[in-house]
C-alpha positions as CSV (number, residue, x, y, z in Angstrom):
1,M,194.1,138.9,157.6
2,K,195.3,135.9,155.8
3,K,199.0,135.7,154.9
4,Q,198.2,135.6,151.2
5,Y,196.2,138.8,151.4
6,K,199.1,140.6,153.3
7,A,201.5,139.3,150.7
8,D,199.4,140.5,147.8
9,L,199.0,143.9,149.4
10,A,202.7,144.2,149.8
11,L,203.2,143.2,146.1
12,L,200.6,145.9,145.2
13,I,202.7,148.5,147.1
14,V,205.8,147.2,145.1
15,T,203.9,147.7,141.9
16,L,202.9,151.2,143.0
17,S,206.6,152.1,143.4
18,W,207.3,150.8,139.9
19,G,204.5,153.0,138.6
20,I,206.3,156.0,140.1
21,S,209.6,154.7,138.6
22,F,208.4,155.1,135.1
23,I,208.5,158.9,135.2
24,L,211.9,158.9,137.1
25,T,213.5,156.4,134.7
26,K,212.3,158.4,131.7
27,N,214.0,161.6,133.2
28,S,217.2,159.7,134.0
29,L,217.5,158.3,130.5
30,D,217.7,161.9,129.2
31,E,221.2,162.0,130.6
32,L,222.3,158.4,130.7
33,S,222.4,155.5,128.2
34,T,220.2,152.6,129.1
35,F,222.7,150.0,130.5
36,N,224.8,152.8,132.0
37,F,221.7,153.8,134.0
38,L,220.8,150.2,134.9
39,A,224.3,149.5,136.1
40,I,224.4,152.5,138.4
41,R,220.9,151.9,139.7
42,F,221.3,148.2,140.4
43,L,224.9,148.4,141.8
44,I,224.0,151.2,144.3
45,S,221.0,149.1,145.3
46,A,223.0,145.9,145.8
47,I,225.9,147.6,147.7
48,T,223.6,149.6,150.1
49,S,221.4,146.5,150.7
50,A,224.5,144.4,151.4
51,F,225.7,147.0,153.8
52,I,222.3,147.1,155.7
53,F,222.0,143.3,155.8
54,Y,225.7,142.5,156.2
55,K,225.1,139.9,158.9
56,R,222.9,137.9,156.5
57,I,225.3,138.4,153.6
58,L,228.1,136.7,155.7
59,K,225.9,133.5,155.7
60,I,225.5,133.3,151.9
61,D,225.9,129.7,150.6
62,K,226.5,128.2,147.2
63,T,222.8,127.3,146.8
64,T,221.7,130.9,147.3
65,L,224.4,132.1,144.9
66,K,223.2,129.6,142.2
67,Y,219.6,130.6,142.5
68,S,220.5,134.3,142.5
69,I,222.4,133.9,139.2
70,I,219.4,132.2,137.6
71,I,216.8,134.8,138.8
72,G,219.2,137.7,138.1
73,S,219.9,136.5,134.6
74,F,216.2,136.3,133.8
75,M,215.8,139.9,135.2
76,F,218.7,141.2,133.2
77,L,217.5,139.5,129.9
78,G,214.1,140.9,130.5
79,Y,215.4,144.5,130.8
80,A,217.8,143.9,127.8
81,F,215.2,142.6,125.4
82,Q,212.7,145.2,126.5
83,T,215.2,148.0,125.9
84,I,216.3,146.6,122.5
85,G,212.7,146.2,121.5
86,L,211.9,149.9,122.3
87,N,214.3,150.9,119.6
88,F,212.0,149.4,117.0
89,T,208.5,149.6,118.4
90,T,206.2,152.0,120.2
91,A,206.1,152.5,124.0
92,S,202.5,151.6,124.0
93,K,203.0,148.2,122.4
94,S,206.1,147.6,124.5
95,A,204.0,148.2,127.7
96,F,201.3,145.8,126.5
97,I,203.6,143.0,125.4
98,S,205.8,143.3,128.5
99,C,202.9,142.8,130.8
100,L,201.7,139.7,128.9
101,S,203.7,137.7,131.4
102,V,200.3,137.6,133.2
103,V,199.2,135.1,130.5
104,F,202.4,133.0,130.5
105,V,202.9,132.7,134.2
106,P,199.9,130.5,134.9
107,I,200.7,128.3,131.9
108,L,204.3,127.9,132.9
109,S,203.4,127.4,136.6
110,A,201.3,124.5,135.7
111,F,204.2,122.8,134.0
112,L,207.1,123.9,136.1
113,L,205.6,124.2,139.6
114,N,202.7,121.7,139.2
115,K,200.3,124.4,140.2
116,V,197.1,124.6,138.2
117,P,195.6,128.1,138.5
118,K,192.1,128.4,140.0
119,P,189.2,129.4,137.8
120,S,189.0,132.8,139.4
121,S,192.7,133.4,138.5
122,I,192.1,132.3,134.9
123,I,189.2,134.8,134.6
124,G,191.4,137.4,136.2
125,V,194.1,136.8,133.6
126,I,191.6,137.2,130.8
127,L,190.2,140.5,132.2
128,A,193.7,141.8,132.8
129,T,194.8,141.0,129.2
130,F,191.8,143.0,127.8
131,G,192.4,145.8,130.2
132,L,196.1,146.0,129.2
133,A,195.1,146.2,125.6
134,L,192.7,149.1,126.2
135,L,195.1,150.9,128.5
136,T,198.3,150.6,126.5
137,L,197.7,149.9,122.8
138,D,197.3,152.7,120.2
139,G,196.1,152.4,116.6
140,D,199.3,150.9,115.2
141,L,198.9,147.1,115.6
142,N,201.5,146.1,113.0
143,L,204.1,143.7,114.3
144,N,207.8,144.2,113.8
145,I,211.2,143.0,115.0
146,G,210.9,145.2,118.1
147,D,207.7,143.5,119.1
148,F,209.5,140.1,118.8
149,Y,212.3,141.3,121.1
150,T,209.7,142.6,123.6
151,F,207.9,139.3,123.4
152,L,211.1,137.6,124.5
153,C,211.4,139.9,127.4
154,T,207.9,138.8,128.5
155,F,209.0,135.2,128.8
156,C,212.1,136.4,130.8
157,F,209.9,138.3,133.3
158,A,207.5,135.4,133.5
159,F,210.4,133.1,134.4
160,Q,211.7,135.6,136.9
161,I,208.3,135.5,138.8
162,I,208.2,131.7,138.6
163,T,211.8,131.1,139.8
164,V,211.2,133.5,142.7
165,S,208.2,131.4,143.7
166,K,210.2,128.2,143.4
167,Y,213.5,129.2,145.1
168,A,212.6,131.9,147.6
169,V,211.1,129.3,149.9
170,K,214.4,127.2,149.9
171,V,216.9,129.9,150.9
172,D,217.2,133.2,152.7
173,A,214.8,135.5,150.7
174,I,216.7,138.7,151.5
175,N,220.1,137.3,150.5
176,L,218.5,136.0,147.3
177,A,217.1,139.4,146.4
178,I,220.3,141.3,147.1
179,L,222.4,138.9,145.0
180,Q,219.9,138.9,142.1
181,I,220.1,142.7,142.1
182,A,223.9,142.5,142.1
183,V,223.7,140.1,139.1
184,V,221.7,142.6,137.1
185,G,224.1,145.4,138.1
186,I,227.2,143.5,137.1
187,L,225.8,142.3,133.7
188,S,224.5,145.8,133.0
189,T,228.0,147.2,133.7
190,I,229.6,144.7,131.4
191,V,227.2,145.5,128.5
192,S,227.6,149.2,129.1
193,F,231.4,149.1,128.8
194,L,231.1,146.9,125.7
195,F,228.5,148.8,123.7
196,E,228.1,152.2,125.4
197,S,230.3,155.0,126.7
198,P,229.4,154.9,130.4
199,I,229.6,158.1,132.5
200,I,229.0,159.2,136.1
201,P,226.2,161.7,136.0
202,T,226.7,165.1,137.6
203,G,223.2,166.6,137.7
204,K,221.4,166.9,141.0
205,D,218.0,165.9,139.5
206,V,219.2,162.7,137.9
207,W,220.9,161.6,141.2
208,V,217.7,162.2,143.1
209,S,215.9,160.0,140.6
210,I,218.6,157.3,140.7
211,L,218.8,157.2,144.5
212,F,215.0,157.0,144.8
213,L,214.9,154.2,142.2
214,S,217.8,152.3,143.8
215,F,216.5,152.4,147.4
216,L,212.7,152.1,147.0
217,C,212.0,150.8,143.6
218,T,214.9,148.3,143.5
219,S,216.1,147.3,147.0
220,G,212.8,147.7,148.7
221,A,210.7,146.3,145.9
222,F,212.7,143.1,145.2
223,I,213.4,142.3,148.8
224,I,209.7,142.6,149.5
225,Q,208.8,140.5,146.5
226,N,211.2,137.7,147.4
227,T,210.1,137.8,151.0
228,V,206.3,137.7,150.6
229,Q,205.9,135.8,147.3
230,K,206.2,132.5,149.1
231,Y,202.8,133.2,150.7
232,T,201.0,133.7,147.4
233,T,200.9,132.2,143.9
234,A,202.9,133.2,140.9
235,T,199.7,133.8,139.0
236,H,198.5,136.3,141.7
237,T,201.9,138.0,141.5
238,A,201.6,138.4,137.7
239,L,198.1,139.8,138.0
240,I,199.1,142.3,140.6
241,F,202.1,143.4,138.4
242,T,199.7,144.2,135.6
243,S,198.6,147.2,137.6
244,E,202.0,148.9,136.9
245,P,200.8,150.8,133.8
246,V,197.7,151.8,135.9
247,F,199.9,153.4,138.5
248,A,202.2,154.8,135.8
249,S,199.1,156.5,134.2
250,I,198.0,157.9,137.6
251,F,201.4,159.4,138.4
252,G,201.9,160.5,134.8
253,Y,198.7,162.6,135.3
254,L,199.7,163.9,138.7
255,I,203.4,164.7,137.9
256,A,203.5,165.3,134.1
257,G,199.9,166.3,133.4
258,E,199.3,163.3,131.0
259,I,195.7,162.7,130.3
260,L,194.2,159.2,130.3
261,S,191.6,158.5,127.6
262,T,188.1,157.0,128.2
263,R,189.4,153.7,126.8
264,G,192.3,153.9,129.2
265,F,190.0,154.3,132.1
266,I,188.0,151.3,131.1
267,G,191.3,149.3,130.7
268,A,192.4,150.4,134.2
269,F,189.1,149.4,135.6
270,L,189.4,145.9,134.0
271,I,192.9,145.4,135.4
272,I,191.8,146.4,138.9
273,S,188.7,144.1,138.6
274,S,190.9,141.2,137.5
275,M,192.9,141.5,140.7
276,L,189.8,141.8,142.9
277,F,188.3,138.7,141.1
278,A,191.4,136.7,141.9
279,E,191.7,138.0,145.4
280,L,188.1,137.0,146.3
281,D,188.8,133.6,144.9
282,F,185.3,133.5,143.6
283,N,183.9,130.0,143.5
284,L,182.2,129.5,140.1
285,S,180.1,126.7,141.5
286,F,178.1,129.5,143.1
287,F,176.3,129.9,139.8
288,K,175.4,126.2,139.6
289,N,172.0,125.1,140.6
290,K,172.1,123.1,143.8
291,I,169.6,120.4,144.3
292,Y,168.6,119.8,147.8
293,V,166.7,116.6,148.6
294,K,164.4,117.4,151.4
295,K,164.0,114.5,153.8
296,K,160.4,113.7,154.7
297,T,159.6,114.1,158.3
298,P,158.1,110.8,159.6
299,I,154.5,111.1,160.8
300,V,154.2,109.9,164.4
301,A,150.8,109.1,165.7
302,K,149.9,111.1,168.7
303,K,148.8,109.3,171.8
304,R,145.3,110.0,172.7
């Protein structure tokens, strides 16, 4: 199996974990304010990861620290704008707009990474966008200030994907992941103390959710992303990440009994099709008529 296929499969597993995280995060936010929750989740993740990989952490250099601050800041801003936007818009529109990074990543990659996406990836982006619209949008399509904030979060997540592609190949990918997680945790803690009344939760259920999110959906997910994304493209990564609402719908049905509509099933099918289309790297020239010029076989006179 090619390294790119392995990398894309690993990123799909990461996205599956984020699909599970939707339910767990929703349950945790019943007891904790947003940035209070993010601070605990990301700080636990950073501290435990640093403990596990302490030998690597001792070798951190200034370049890794600089790149981590850049990527971590984009991650934090993405979560911040998304959270602010949710106060003014619907969850369905937030899910759709947030995942529109799949559109911006190939455009920004062409300018910032000098990587023009292949035709198969472009078609995949188009399919994914239509699929996201069918899966997430409801009847209310009026735009408001919340949608604008969510739109800003889309750019932040797009830049996070692109900067990982750019910097993860230059430094230790695991150290880069741990430090960027720490940046999100520290910034979330600062914002929580400034604008919230942070607490330490006491409920057993919320701690089970937080620890699962910290270890698997944060440490595991971002370490895997930083490690394997060097073997694939930013556009492929963005396409794979669009499957997050698909997995969220599946686990919403299995855990919470949420029912997916027919339109949602069609949207999920288009998203999955978009990933397969990009993975197969379908050559559009297949459809072009090929003209073969048949050489004439010279006639040789037989000897009598």
